[in-house]
N, C-alpha and C positions, 0 to 999 in steps of 0.2 A: 232667328236663324236656327237651323237644326244643328244638333251636336254632331261631330264627325262619326261617332259610332252609330247614331240613329240613321245618318245618311247612308252609311255602309249597309246597314240591314235593309233599308228601303231599296237600295240599288240591287242587293242580292234578291230581294223579293220580286222586284220588277224583272230581273234577268230570268228568274225561274218562271215567271208568268209568260215571258216571251218564248222561252224554250217549250213550254207546254202548248202554247198557241201554235208554234211552228210544227210540233209533232201532230197536233190535231189537224192542221191544214194539210200536212203531208198525207195523213191517213185518209182524209176526204178526197184528195187528189188521186190517191191510189185506188180508192173505192170507185171513183168516177171512171178511171181508165179500165178497171176490171169490169164494170158494168157495160162499158162500150164494147169490150171483147165478147161478153156473154150475149149481148143483144145487138146483132148486126143490123145495119141500116137496111130498110126495105129497098128493093129494086125499083127505081123510078119508072122504068119502062114496062113494069110488069103486071 
């Protein structure tokens, strides 16, 4: 079994990775919404 201090460092590392992943996903979502604004959908009747 892991020592308490090793477990804490592992949890901190995992929490940091989750935060980084969330930031990356938010940036990708923002980029996607920005590209939707820049590139309007073509007119289907047109």
